[in-house]
C-alpha positions as CSV (number, residue, x, y, z in Angstrom):
1,I,10.3,-0.4,9.1
2,T,13.6,0.4,7.5
3,N,16.8,0.9,9.6
4,G,14.9,0.3,12.8
5,K,15.9,-1.0,16.2
6,W,14.7,-4.4,17.1
7,Y,14.2,-6.8,20.0
8,T,14.0,-10.6,20.0
9,L,13.5,-13.4,22.5
10,S,16.3,-13.8,25.0
11,G,18.6,-16.4,23.6
12,G,17.4,-15.6,20.0
13,A,14.6,-16.7,17.7
14,E,15.1,-16.9,14.0
15,R,13.1,-14.3,12.1
16,F,11.3,-13.1,15.2
17,V,11.7,-9.4,15.7
18,V,9.8,-6.9,17.8
19,C,9.7,-3.1,17.1
20,P,10.2,-0.6,20.0
21,A,6.5,0.3,19.9
22,H,5.2,-3.3,20.4
23,F,8.1,-3.9,22.9
24,A,6.8,-1.0,25.0
25,G,3.2,-2.0,24.7
26,Y,3.3,-5.8,25.1
27,F,6.4,-6.4,27.2
28,Q,7.6,-3.3,29.0
29,A,4.1,-2.3,30.2
30,W,3.5,-5.8,31.5
31,G,6.8,-6.4,33.2
32,R,8.1,-8.9,30.6
33,V,11.3,-7.0,29.6
34,K,13.6,-9.8,30.9
35,F,12.2,-12.2,28.3
36,L,13.4,-10.1,25.4
37,E,16.8,-8.8,24.4
38,F,17.9,-5.8,22.3
39,M,19.4,-6.9,19.0
40,G,19.9,-3.4,17.4
41,A,19.6,-2.8,13.7
42,L,19.4,-5.7,11.3
43,G,22.3,-4.3,9.2
44,N,20.5,-3.9,5.9
45,E,18.4,-1.4,4.0
46,E,15.4,-3.8,3.4
47,P,12.1,-3.0,5.2
48,C,11.3,-5.4,8.0
49,L,7.9,-6.2,9.4
50,C,7.5,-6.5,13.2
51,S,6.4,-10.1,14.1
52,L,3.6,-8.6,16.3
53,N,2.2,-6.4,13.5
54,P,-1.4,-7.5,12.8
55,S,-0.4,-8.1,9.1
56,A,2.4,-10.5,10.1
57,G,1.8,-14.2,9.2
58,C,1.7,-15.7,12.7
59,Y,0.3,-12.6,14.5
60,R,-2.9,-14.2,15.8
61,Q,-1.1,-17.4,16.9
62,F,1.7,-15.5,18.7
63,M,-0.8,-13.2,20.4
64,Q,-2.9,-16.1,21.6
65,K,0.2,-17.8,23.0
66,L,1.4,-14.5,24.6
67,H,-2.0,-14.2,26.3
68,E,-1.9,-17.9,27.4
69,A,1.6,-17.5,28.8
70,G,0.4,-14.5,30.8
71,Q,-2.6,-16.3,32.1
72,V,-0.9,-19.5,33.3
73,G,2.4,-17.8,34.2
74,V,4.5,-20.1,32.1
75,W,6.7,-18.1,29.6
76,S,7.9,-21.2,27.8
77,R,4.4,-21.6,26.3
78,Y,5.1,-18.5,24.3
79,A,8.8,-18.8,23.7
80,D,8.7,-22.4,22.5
81,N,5.8,-21.6,20.1
82,V,7.7,-18.6,18.7
83,R,10.9,-20.6,18.2
84,R,9.0,-23.4,16.5
85,Y,7.0,-21.3,14.0
86,A,8.7,-17.9,13.5
87,A,11.1,-19.2,10.9
88,I,8.5,-21.3,9.0
89,P,6.7,-19.6,6.1
90,Q,3.0,-19.4,6.8
91,C,0.7,-21.8,4.9
92,A,-1.1,-20.2,1.9
93,R,-4.2,-22.2,2.6
94,E,-6.2,-22.8,-0.7
95,E,-3.8,-20.6,-2.7
96,Q,-1.4,-22.5,-4.9
97,V,2.3,-21.6,-4.4
98,T,5.5,-22.5,-6.1
99,N,9.1,-23.2,-5.0
100,R,8.1,-24.4,-1.5
101,R,9.1,-27.3,0.8
102,W,6.5,-30.0,1.3
103,Y,5.6,-33.1,3.3
104,G,3.1,-35.9,2.7
105,W,2.2,-37.7,-0.6
106,L,1.8,-36.5,-4.1
107,D,-2.0,-36.6,-3.8
108,C,-1.8,-34.9,-0.4
109,L,1.0,-32.4,0.1
110,I,1.3,-30.6,3.4
111,R,3.1,-27.4,4.3
112,H,5.7,-27.5,7.0
113,D,3.8,-25.2,9.4
114,C,0.7,-27.4,9.1
115,V,2.7,-30.5,10.0
116,E,4.1,-28.7,13.0
117,A,0.6,-27.5,14.0
118,I,-0.8,-31.0,13.8
119,T,2.0,-32.6,15.8
120,E,2.0,-29.8,18.4
121,R,-1.7,-29.9,19.0
122,D,-1.7,-33.7,19.6
123,E,1.5,-33.5,21.7
124,D,-0.4,-31.1,24.0
125,R,-3.5,-33.3,24.0
126,S,-1.7,-36.6,24.6
127,Q,1.1,-35.4,26.9
128,G,1.9,-38.3,29.3
129,A,-0.4,-40.7,27.5
130,G,2.4,-43.1,26.5
131,E,2.9,-45.0,23.3
132,N,-0.8,-45.2,22.5
133,S,-1.2,-41.4,22.4
134,N,-2.3,-39.5,19.3
135,A,1.2,-38.0,19.1
136,A,2.7,-41.5,18.7
137,L,0.1,-42.4,16.1
138,I,0.8,-39.3,14.1
139,E,4.5,-39.9,14.3
140,G,3.8,-43.3,12.8
141,I,1.8,-42.0,9.8
142,I,4.5,-39.3,9.2
143,K,7.1,-42.0,8.7
144,K,4.9,-43.4,5.9
145,M,5.0,-40.1,4.0
146,V,6.9,-40.3,0.7
147,V,7.7,-36.6,0.6
148,H,9.8,-35.2,3.5
149,N,10.7,-31.6,3.5
150,E,11.3,-31.7,-0.3
151,L,11.6,-28.5,-2.4
152,I,9.1,-28.6,-5.2
153,Q,9.2,-26.0,-8.0
154,E,5.7,-26.7,-9.3
155,S,2.5,-25.0,-8.1
156,W,0.7,-26.9,-5.3
157,M,-1.8,-26.3,-2.6
158,C,-1.6,-27.4,1.0
159,C,-4.2,-30.1,1.9
160,M,-4.0,-29.9,5.7
161,Y,-4.9,-26.3,6.7
162,S,-8.5,-27.1,7.5
163,P,-9.8,-28.8,10.7
164,W,-11.8,-31.2,8.5
165,M,-8.8,-32.5,6.7
166,R,-6.7,-32.6,9.9
167,Q,-9.4,-34.8,11.3
168,K,-9.1,-37.1,8.3
169,F,-5.4,-37.1,8.9
170,L,-5.9,-38.2,12.5
171,E,-8.2,-41.0,11.4
172,A,-5.6,-42.2,9.0
173,A,-3.0,-42.1,11.8
174,I,-5.2,-44.2,14.0
175,K,-5.5,-46.8,11.2
176,N,-1.8,-46.4,10.4
177,D,-2.9,-46.4,6.8
178,P,-3.0,-43.3,4.5
179,T,-5.2,-44.9,1.8
180,S,-8.5,-43.3,2.9
181,L,-6.8,-39.9,3.4
182,L,-5.3,-40.0,-0.1
183,A,-8.7,-40.9,-1.6
184,V,-10.4,-38.0,0.1
185,S,-7.5,-35.7,-0.9
186,H,-7.7,-36.8,-4.5
187,Q,-11.5,-36.1,-4.6
188,R,-10.9,-32.8,-2.9
189,H,-8.4,-31.7,-5.6
190,A,-11.1,-32.5,-8.2
191,V,-13.7,-30.4,-6.4
192,Y,-11.1,-27.6,-6.1
193,A,-10.5,-27.6,-9.8
194,N,-14.2,-27.4,-10.5
195,T,-14.9,-24.6,-8.1
196,V,-12.1,-22.3,-6.8
197,P,-10.7,-21.2,-10.2
198,H,-14.3,-20.3,-11.4
199,I,-15.0,-18.4,-8.2
200,K,-11.8,-16.4,-8.6
201,L,-12.6,-15.7,-12.3
202,L,-16.2,-14.5,-11.4
203,R,-14.9,-12.3,-8.7
204,V,-12.3,-10.7,-11.0
205,Q,-15.0,-10.1,-13.6
206,Q,-17.3,-8.5,-11.0
207,E,-14.5,-6.3,-9.7
208,A,-13.5,-5.3,-13.3
209,Q,-17.2,-4.4,-14.0
210,M,-17.3,-2.3,-10.8
211,M,-14.0,-0.5,-11.6
212,S,-15.2,0.2,-15.2
213,A,-18.4,1.6,-13.9
214,V,-16.6,3.8,-11.3
215,T,-14.2,5.0,-14.0
216,A,-17.0,5.9,-16.4
217,G,-18.7,7.8,-13.5
218,M,-15.6,9.8,-12.9
219,C,-15.2,10.6,-16.6
220,S,-18.8,11.6,-16.8
221,L,-18.2,14.2,-14.0
222,I,-15.1,15.5,-15.8
223,Y,-16.9,15.9,-19.1
224,Q,-19.8,17.6,-17.4
225,G,-17.5,20.1,-15.9
226,A,-15.8,20.8,-19.3
227,D,-19.3,21.1,-20.9
228,G,-20.3,23.7,-18.3
229,I,-17.1,25.8,-18.8
230,Q,-17.4,25.6,-22.5
231,S,-21.1,26.6,-22.6
232,L,-20.6,29.5,-20.2
233,A,-17.7,30.8,-22.3
234,G,-19.7,30.4,-25.5
235,F,-17.2,28.0,-27.1
236,N,-19.6,25.9,-29.0
237,D,-20.4,25.4,-32.7
238,R,-24.2,26.0,-32.3
239,N,-24.8,22.4,-33.3
240,L,-26.4,19.7,-31.1
241,H,-24.2,16.7,-30.3
242,G,-25.2,13.2,-29.2
243,N,-27.8,10.7,-30.2
244,S,-31.2,9.4,-29.2
245,Q,-29.8,7.2,-26.5
246,A,-27.3,9.6,-24.9
247,G,-29.4,12.7,-25.5
248,W,-28.6,16.0,-27.2
249,Y,-26.2,18.6,-25.9
250,D,-24.7,21.9,-26.9
251,T,-21.1,20.5,-26.9
252,K,-19.3,17.2,-27.5
253,N,-18.2,17.2,-23.9
254,G,-21.8,17.4,-22.9
255,A,-22.7,14.4,-25.1
256,M,-19.9,12.4,-23.5
257,G,-20.6,13.3,-19.9
258,G,-24.3,13.8,-19.8
259,G,-25.9,15.6,-16.9
260,G,-29.6,15.0,-16.9
261,G,-29.3,11.2,-16.8
262,G,-27.9,10.7,-20.3
263,G,-24.5,11.0,-21.9
264,Q,-22.2,8.2,-23.1
265,M,-20.1,8.0,-20.0
266,R,-23.1,8.1,-17.7
267,N,-24.8,5.4,-19.7
268,E,-21.7,3.2,-19.5
269,M,-21.6,3.7,-15.7
270,N,-25.3,2.7,-15.4
271,D,-24.7,-0.4,-17.6
272,G,-21.7,-1.4,-15.5
273,L,-23.6,-1.0,-12.2
274,A,-26.5,-3.0,-13.6
275,A,-24.1,-5.8,-14.6
276,V,-22.5,-5.8,-11.1
277,R,-26.0,-6.0,-9.5
278,D,-27.0,-8.9,-11.7
279,A,-27.8,-11.8,-9.3
280,G,-26.6,-14.5,-11.7
281,P,-22.9,-14.2,-11.1
282,W,-23.3,-13.8,-7.4
283,M,-25.5,-16.8,-7.1
284,M,-23.0,-18.8,-9.0
285,I,-20.2,-17.6,-6.7
286,F,-22.4,-18.6,-3.7
287,H,-23.2,-22.0,-5.1
288,L,-19.5,-22.8,-6.0
289,T,-18.3,-21.5,-2.6
290,A,-20.8,-23.7,-0.7
291,E,-19.7,-26.7,-2.7
292,W,-16.0,-26.1,-2.0
293,E,-16.6,-25.4,1.7
294,R,-18.1,-28.9,2.0
295,W,-14.6,-30.2,1.2
296,E,-12.5,-27.5,2.8
């Protein structure tokens, strides 16, 4: 939305904005108006995305917390979560990103929101458990990190977005020793290098084959239409055009487009679709994906 009117949490919340439509649907309709305040226009011409839009980064998390706050009748469950996460860029999961801030170790870098998610989850689990709680253990392992909110220009992937790796992190926190976590992370990086780039390459190749086949099919229809017009108008040189593979047609457009199952463009479309349907690349994608998911 450009030049829109916006709402935010009462008292403010950095980078959390709600458009009038979602304000009316989620807050006004449910009697929660007092929890938000009108902030007007943002004062710039740049488009802004509502924080409750389904394509927003923390949409699912914020909606779950909004539902939870409504169920238990404690608004702070939602407001505290929004203030904690709204200003933090969302983790890119297995995608490598540049120019981001990181925590952790060089073999196991962790995005800011994943650190917050781990500590918040175990704070909730261990509330009132004292010094031996998981929250206290996690605080101890965090102090052993060699990277603390450092801006790194190089391309890196977060290692802590998956439940499996978060469990390994908790095990390291219980031992108060990151050695085993770093060993698992190092091996996980090796598996990533042998699987995910190949999966992406195969998918790009399959998509390119499909787009090429679709383009050839569209060109075939265009050439067929031109052939029909040219034949009806009698604009041909009375020679046959084509070859034994594409077939023989009255015009060059007919030879390119085909019509009865032949034609250069139609043959290219059929070849492209046959390549897309080939089980080999899909089985390789399935195999590599399964191997990566074991470590994800």
